[in-house]
Residue frames relative to the residue before (quaternion, step in Angstrom):
aa qw qx qy qz dx dy dz
X 1.0000 0.0000 0.0000 0.0000 0.00 0.00 0.00
X 0.2407 -0.7436 0.6110 0.1257 3.51 -1.21 0.69
X 0.1402 -0.7641 0.6252 0.0753 3.55 -0.96 0.91
X 0.1332 -0.7651 0.6287 0.0406 3.52 -0.99 0.98
X 0.0497 -0.7825 0.6206 0.0079 3.57 -0.90 0.96
X 0.0411 -0.7689 0.6380 0.0012 3.56 -0.90 1.02
X 0.1231 -0.7594 0.6362 0.0580 3.54 -0.98 0.94
X 0.1943 -0.8008 0.5643 0.0501 3.53 -0.62 1.25
X 0.0978 -0.7621 0.6385 0.0443 3.57 -0.93 0.97
X 0.2374 -0.8139 0.5236 0.0840 3.55 -0.51 1.25
X 0.5270 -0.6319 0.4798 0.3046 3.53 -1.19 0.66
X 0.4542 -0.6617 0.5260 0.2813 3.56 -1.11 0.72
X 0.7614 0.1996 -0.1151 0.6059 3.57 1.24 -0.50
X 0.0686 -0.8596 0.5057 0.0254 3.59 0.46 1.19
X 0.5902 -0.6090 0.4211 0.3216 3.53 -1.20 0.64
X 0.6638 0.5249 -0.3167 0.4284 3.60 1.13 -0.43
X 0.5298 -0.6875 0.3783 0.3217 3.60 1.26 0.07
X 0.5710 0.5696 -0.3936 0.4411 3.60 1.24 0.06
X 0.5887 -0.5579 0.4309 0.3956 3.54 -1.27 0.18
X 0.6519 -0.4987 0.4015 0.4065 3.53 -1.28 0.39
X 0.6612 0.5146 -0.3046 0.4530 3.60 0.90 -0.89
X 0.6407 0.5120 -0.3250 0.4708 3.60 0.99 -0.78
X 0.6725 0.4995 -0.2944 0.4599 3.57 0.95 -0.87
X 0.6161 0.5292 -0.3471 0.4689 3.58 1.00 -0.76
X 0.6727 0.4923 -0.2971 0.4656 3.59 0.89 -0.88
X 0.6233 0.5400 -0.3396 0.4522 3.61 0.99 -0.76
X 0.7083 0.4402 -0.2637 0.4848 3.58 0.85 -0.94
X 0.5952 0.5495 -0.3659 0.4582 3.60 1.02 -0.67
X 0.6719 0.4981 -0.2923 0.4637 3.58 0.87 -0.98
X 0.6501 0.5001 -0.3276 0.4690 3.60 0.96 -0.78
X 0.6613 0.5211 -0.3159 0.4375 3.58 0.84 -0.94
X 0.6053 0.5701 -0.3540 0.4282 3.59 1.04 -0.71
X 0.6935 0.4711 -0.2668 0.4753 3.61 1.15 -0.57
X 0.4911 0.7221 -0.4121 0.2600 3.59 1.17 -0.47
X 0.6445 0.5125 -0.3737 0.4269 3.70 0.80 -0.68
X 0.6364 0.4946 -0.3337 0.4889 3.61 1.11 -0.49
X 0.6847 0.4839 -0.2725 0.4719 3.58 1.11 -0.70
X 0.7691 0.1510 -0.0787 0.6161 3.57 1.20 -0.58
X 0.2339 -0.8510 0.4548 0.1193 3.61 0.28 1.27
X 0.5888 0.5636 -0.4142 0.4050 3.70 0.99 -0.39
X 0.5397 0.5575 -0.4222 0.4687 3.61 1.25 -0.16
X 0.2811 -0.8245 0.4749 0.1250 3.57 -0.27 1.32
X 0.7886 -0.0396 0.0699 0.6097 3.56 0.99 -0.79
X 0.0293 -0.7994 0.6000 -0.0072 3.53 -1.18 0.54
X 0.0788 -0.7297 0.6741 0.0830 3.50 -1.29 0.56
X 0.0759 -0.7639 0.6402 0.0290 3.54 -1.06 0.82
X 0.0535 0.8168 -0.5709 0.0627 3.56 -0.86 0.92
X 0.3251 -0.7113 0.5947 0.1861 3.51 -1.20 0.73
X 0.5573 -0.6338 0.4296 0.3212 3.56 -0.98 0.90
X 0.5073 -0.6032 0.5237 0.3232 3.52 -1.19 0.67
X 0.5133 -0.6787 0.4197 0.3159 3.62 -0.76 0.96
X 0.7524 0.3734 -0.3007 0.4517 3.52 -1.16 0.70
X 0.4793 -0.6454 0.5098 0.3064 3.55 -1.12 0.67
X 0.6195 -0.4891 0.4140 0.4534 3.57 -1.20 0.26
X 0.5854 -0.6418 0.3648 0.3352 3.59 -0.93 0.83
X 0.8093 0.0604 -0.0260 0.5836 3.60 0.99 -0.70
X 0.0512 -0.7781 0.6261 0.0060 3.52 -0.87 1.02
X 0.5185 -0.6013 0.4816 0.3710 3.59 -1.03 0.61
X 0.6486 -0.5586 0.3472 0.3831 3.62 -1.08 0.64
X 0.7443 0.3986 -0.2316 0.4833 3.61 1.03 -0.67
X 0.4629 0.6929 -0.4424 0.3315 3.61 1.25 0.13
X 0.4587 -0.6428 0.5374 0.2960 3.53 -1.16 0.66
X 0.3144 -0.8045 0.4730 0.1740 3.61 -0.54 1.08
X 0.5140 0.6585 -0.4229 0.3512 3.61 1.22 0.07
X 0.0032 -0.7680 0.6392 -0.0405 3.53 -0.73 1.16
X 0.4902 -0.6677 0.4762 0.2950 3.55 -1.06 0.73
X 0.4759 -0.6803 0.4952 0.2558 3.52 -1.36 0.29
X 0.7946 0.0839 0.0134 0.6012 3.57 1.13 -0.70
X 0.1113 -0.7929 0.5965 0.0554 3.57 -1.03 0.78
X 0.1202 -0.7360 0.6615 0.0797 3.52 -1.24 0.69
X 0.0496 -0.7605 0.6474 0.0051 3.55 -0.89 1.01
X 0.0113 0.8215 -0.5652 0.0741 3.56 -0.51 1.22
X 0.2016 -0.7800 0.5850 0.0940 3.55 -1.06 0.83
X 0.1025 -0.7714 0.6279 0.0132 3.52 -1.12 0.89
X 0.5455 -0.6229 0.4523 0.3316 3.56 -1.15 0.60
X 0.8209 0.1027 -0.0055 0.5618 3.57 0.95 -0.89
X 0.6311 -0.5125 0.4229 0.4003 3.53 -1.32 0.31
X 0.6102 0.5541 -0.3500 0.4451 3.59 1.04 -0.71
X 0.6410 0.5092 -0.3216 0.4758 3.61 1.00 -0.80
X 0.6596 0.4989 -0.3050 0.4722 3.58 0.94 -0.88
X 0.6902 0.4789 -0.2794 0.4650 3.58 0.93 -0.88
X 0.6149 0.5584 -0.3408 0.4404 3.58 1.21 -0.38
X 0.5781 0.6247 -0.3762 0.3661 3.58 1.17 -0.44
X 0.6626 0.5320 -0.3531 0.3915 3.69 0.68 -0.88
X 0.7516 0.3602 -0.2603 0.4875 3.67 0.84 -0.71
X 0.4725 0.6969 -0.4357 0.3183 3.61 1.26 -0.09
X 0.6356 -0.5229 0.4070 0.3962 3.56 -1.26 0.43
X 0.6153 0.5629 -0.3494 0.4272 3.60 0.98 -0.82
X 0.7137 0.4354 -0.2606 0.4828 3.59 0.89 -0.91
X 0.6412 0.5202 -0.3348 0.4540 3.59 0.95 -0.80
X 0.6330 0.5089 -0.3276 0.4827 3.60 1.06 -0.69
X 0.6194 0.5317 -0.3351 0.4704 3.60 1.06 -0.73
X 0.6491 0.5142 -0.3179 0.4618 3.59 0.91 -0.88
X 0.6714 0.4960 -0.3017 0.4606 3.59 0.87 -0.92
X 0.6709 0.4996 -0.2912 0.4641 3.58 0.98 -0.85
X 0.7778 0.4110 -0.1936 0.4343 3.56 0.80 -1.03
X 0.4966 0.7093 -0.4167 0.2768 3.60 1.10 -0.57
X 0.7287 0.4216 -0.2880 0.4564 3.67 0.77 -0.81
X 0.6606 0.5335 -0.2910 0.4408 3.59 1.27 -0.16
X 0.7377 0.5007 -0.2038 0.4043 3.54 1.12 -0.73
X 0.3495 -0.6705 0.6115 0.2331 3.48 -1.35 0.51
X 0.8040 -0.0933 0.1581 0.5655 3.53 0.91 -0.99
X 0.0778 -0.7332 0.6696 0.0891 3.53 -1.29 0.53
X 0.1076 -0.7637 0.6347 0.0480 3.55 -0.92 0.96
X 0.0013 0.8190 -0.5722 0.0426 3.57 -0.84 0.95
X 0.0331 -0.7650 0.6428 0.0223 3.51 -1.32 0.47
X 0.1545 -0.7346 0.6529 0.1011 3.54 -1.20 0.70
X 0.1086 0.7861 -0.6059 0.0552 3.56 -1.05 0.74
X 0.4742 -0.6575 0.5136 0.2811 3.51 -1.28 0.50
X 0.0196 0.7992 -0.6006 0.0091 3.55 -1.05 0.76
C-alpha cells in the first residue's frame, strides 16, 4: 500500500479575494469528493488544523504549521502515480492555486 500525505498552507491574503477560512472550507469540501472522482484512491482522511499555534515551541523550531491535511491510501504505486495527472488532481490544482502559499507532500509504502 502507498500512503500519500499533503499538507496545505493557505495564504492570509489570497489572490481570489476570499478569506483564508472560506478557502480552507472550499478545498476541504473538494477533497472530500476526490475518492469518487479518482476511484483508485482507496481511503482518505481530510482534516483542518486546530486553531492556534502550539503553546510553546523551542527557540529553534520552525513555526510554520499547515492549515489542512489530506491523507490518501492507494493499493499500488501505479495508482498513486496516476493521481497527479488525473482530472481530479488537475482540477484541485486549478481551484487551489490562488489560495495557497505552499503544499508539502510525501508518498511512502506501508
